[in-house]
N, C-alpha and C positions, 0 to 999 in steps of 0.2 A: 602568876605566870603571864607571859605575853600571848595575845591572840590577835588575829587579823579579822576585823569585822567588815563584811561586805554589805554595803547599802545599795550601790549600783556600780556599773562598770567604771564610773568616774569618781566614785566616793568609797575609798577603801581606807579604813582607819586602824591604827594600832591601839590596842587597849590592854588592860590588865585585869585578870580575874583570878580567883583562887584555884589552886591545883585541885582537880577532882578527887574526892574521897572514893575509895573502892570498897566494895562489900565482898561477902563470900562468893567464891567462884569467879571473881573478876580479876582483871589485870590493869596495871598502870604502865603505859608505854611512854617513854621520852622520845619525842619525834626528832629524827635526824634529817630526813629529807621529805618534802611534800611537793608533788607535781601539780601544776595548774592544768586542769582538764579543759578541753574546748567547751564542755557543758557548763563550766563555772562562769562563763561569760554570756550565756544565753539569758538575757534579762527577763524575757517572758517566763521562762522556766523558774527562775529564782524569785521573781515577784509573785508568781502563783503560790509558791511554797510559803513565802512570807505572809501572804494573805491568809492562807490556810492555818498557819500557826499564830496569826495575830501579832506579828512582830514587824519591826522596820529594818532588821538586819539579820544576817546569818553568819555563822562561822563555818566556812566551806572547807574543802580539802578532803579528798578521799583516796589519793594515790600516795600512801605513806609507808615509810619504813622507820624503824627505831629500835630502841632497847627496852626490854622489860625491866622496870626498876622496882616494881612492887607486885607481889603475888598474893591474891586473896585466899582465904581458907578454903580448902577442898580442891584447889587446882593441882593436878598431878602431872599433866603432860608438858607443862612449861615451867621455866624457872627464871629467877632473877639473873639478868645478864644475857639472856637469849636475844639474838638479833632477829627481828621479825618483820614480815609484811603482814598487814592486817586488812582484811576485806570489810568494807563498811556495811555491805548488805549480805544477808545469808537467807537461803530458802529453808522451808520446814521439812522437805523431803517426804511429806505425808499427804498433802492435799491432792486434789484431782489434777491440778496443773503440774505439780512436781512428778506425779506418777506418769503423766503423759509426756514428760520430758521438757515441759515449759517452765523450768525452774524460775526464770526471770519474770514470769507472770504471777508468781506466788505472792500472796498477800503479806506474808511475813517478810519476804525480801524487800517489799516496798515500804516496810515500816520498821526496819532495823537500821542502826547506825552506831558509830562510836561517839563518845561525848568529850568535848563539845564539837569537834571537827578537826580535820587534819592540819589546818592552819593555826596550830596552837603548840605550845612547848610540850604539853603532856596531854594524852588522851586516855580516858577510861574505857576499857573494853568490856562490854556487858557479858554476862554469863552466856546468854544465848548465842552471841557471836563466836564464843569459844567452843560451845557444844556443837554448833552446826558448821564446823570446819571453816571458820573464818580467820584463823591465825596460822601462819606458815613460818616455821623457823628457817632462816636463811643459811645455806651452806657458807662456809668461810670463804669460798671462791666467788660468792655473789656479793657485790658491793651494795651499799645502801642505795646508790643511784640506779643501779640495775634493777633493784627490787621495786623501785618506784614504777617500773614499767609492767609489773606483773598484772595489775588490774587493766590498764589499757590494752595490753596484748591479749589478756584473757577475753576481752570483748571481741577482739579480732578473731581469735581462735574459735569462739562460738559461732560467729557469722559464717566463717568458711566451712565449719563443720555442718551447719544447717544447710548451706548452699551446696555442699558436697563438691567443693573444688577439688579436681582430680588431675592426674597425670594426662598430659596431652591437650588440655583445654586452653582456650584463649580467654584472658581475663582483662576487662577494662575497669580501671579504678578512676572514678571521678572525684578529684580533690586529693592533693598530695601534701597534706599536712601530716602530723604525727601518725594519725590512724591510717591514712592512705599509704604512707611509707611502710608501716608495719604490715599492712595488707599485701604490699608488693613483695616483701621478704617472705611472708608466710606462703603466698601463692607459689612463689618460686620453689620453696621447700616441698610443697605438696605436689610439685611436678608440672605446674602450668607451662605450656610450651611457648606461649607468647603473652607478655604482659604489657598492656598499654596504660598510660597514666596521663591525667590532665590537671591543669591548674591555671589560674589567671596570673600567677606569680612566677617570674623566671627563676628566682632563687630556688623555689620549691620544685620546679621542673628539673633543675640541675640535680637537686638532692634525690629526686625520684629516680633519675638515671643512675646516679651514684650507687643507690641501694638496690638496683636490679631491674628497673623497668627497661624493656626492650625498645619501646618507642614512647616518646612523650609529645604531647600536643598542647597548644594553648586552648583553654576552655572555650574561647571565642571562635575557634576554627570550626570547620565542618567535620566534627569528630567522627560521625557515623561513616562518612565517605572515606576519611583517612584510615580508619581502622579496617574497613573492607579492602582497601587497596593493599594493605600489608598483611591481610589475614585470609589469603586465597579467596577473596571476594565473598567472605562469610562474615556475618555479624558475630560479635563475641559470644562465647558460651556463657560467661558469667559477667554481669555488670554490677559493681559495688559502688554505691553512692556514699561518699565520705564527706559531703558538705551539705548543709541545710539550705543552700541557695536554691530558689525555685527554678532557676535556669538549669541547674544540674539535674533536678528531678525530671524536668521535661526532656532534657537531653538523654537521660537514661531511656525514656520511652522511645525516643527517636532512634537510638542506637540498637535496640533489641531487634532480633530476627528469629527465624524458625528455631525453636528449641532453647532460646536464651532464658537465663534466669536473671532477674533484677533483684538485688537485695539492698534494701534501704537501711544502711548502717547509720545514716544521719537523715533527718527529715526536716521539712519546712515547719514553721511555727503553727500552732493550733489554728483551726479554721480554714487553712489552705486546702483546696481540693484539686486533685489531679484529674485531667481529662484523659482517661485511658481509652485508646481506640480498641474497644473490647472485641469487635468483630475480627479485626486483624489478629489480635492476640489469641482468640479462640481458634482461628484457622491455622495458626502457627505454633500452638501449644507453648506460648510464652508464659513464664511463671513470674509473678511478683511476690516478693517475700520481705519480711522485716526481721531485724535482729536487735535485741535490746540487752545491754549489760552482759554479765558473765556469771555462770554458776560455778560451784567448787570444781567440777570436772574440767571446766575451761581454764580456771585459774591454775589448776595443777598442770595442765598441758602447757600453759604459758610459762610457769615456773621452770619446768623441765627444759623447755627450749632456751630459756635465758641461762639456766645452769649449764647447758651443753654448749653455750655460745653460738648456737646455730642461727639465732636471731641477734643481730647487732643493734644494741639500743643506745650505748653511750654516745655514739656519733650523732644521735638525734637531739642531744642536749645542747642548746645554743646559749642559754642564759642561766646563771645561778645567782640568786639575789637573797639578801636577808629579809626577815619579816619587816624590818623598818623601811624597806624599799618595795613593799607589796604593791603600792599604787603604781609605781613604775613597771613592775612585773606584769600587772594586769593590762597596762597600756600597751606593752609589747605584744601580749597575746591578742589583744583586740585589733591592733594594727596589722598583725599577720604579714609583716614584711620579710626581713631577713632573719626569721626566727622559726624555730620548731618547738621543742619542749623547753618550757621555762620552769625551773625548780626553785621553790622557796625553802629556806632553812632558818631555824632560830638564830638570832644574832649571837 
């Protein structure tokens, strides 16, 4: 079968490997669609994983949908022909972190995956991923392409649940890529009264407006001032950072005011430190939070929102390319110009 091997953002190669063999309790899924995530192009993140594994390349891809083509002995809940979304990570539901609601800090979640990765014609789904709620059968009304968004939207659902985005609030979203626009739509559904969005790219600002942002600003503007001018002279209630740019991290700190919550959905690279004006934050009860990944609860929330069509995802797809053009696909994602979600599919 064909696979896409990642060496670095400028070295993406098509290769052939055997189709994985499955054992008892496992599934074999034929991949139909596989989205490229923004994290797939974080070289520091990928290089660290390669070093840990002692390899010089990875088969990435975790936003997948496909068909079950083989069912291992003992599998009862799924059958050959089921159209599915598969989560690459699953929590144990038993450890201290899971019991405290921090499922994405679970050690198991950080050490589960499917084999070999979503940029492959077939993937083996381990027994643990099936047992721990990692496989979702798609309703006939949900397309493969819509299903690709279950994981990225699940991450968004988790962040806004943790931040308690509620009716009547003002929300500022820094970065209007795919995650930023999903945040815009979800904040609107959760009843946010005013949604502000920023980006350095005019195309993405137009998309942010198209998908529900009330006001959009260039990231280079005095965003803190512009938000207050349009928000009854108040700082935003919730600030969601959707880009790893250090300038955005600092801008979030500048935009916060009394009672604000900042949630870092994306972060700068390791080693970077933020200078938090802690005295000001203490006096104004400003909260800084993080959100990583999605737990089954969040994926279920995401799936139901996609199923109900309350979150519009198909309009976020700007490019569809075959595995044979994976290098071009990664270039498009890295350049981040007139693009949002880029989807790879087997040739």
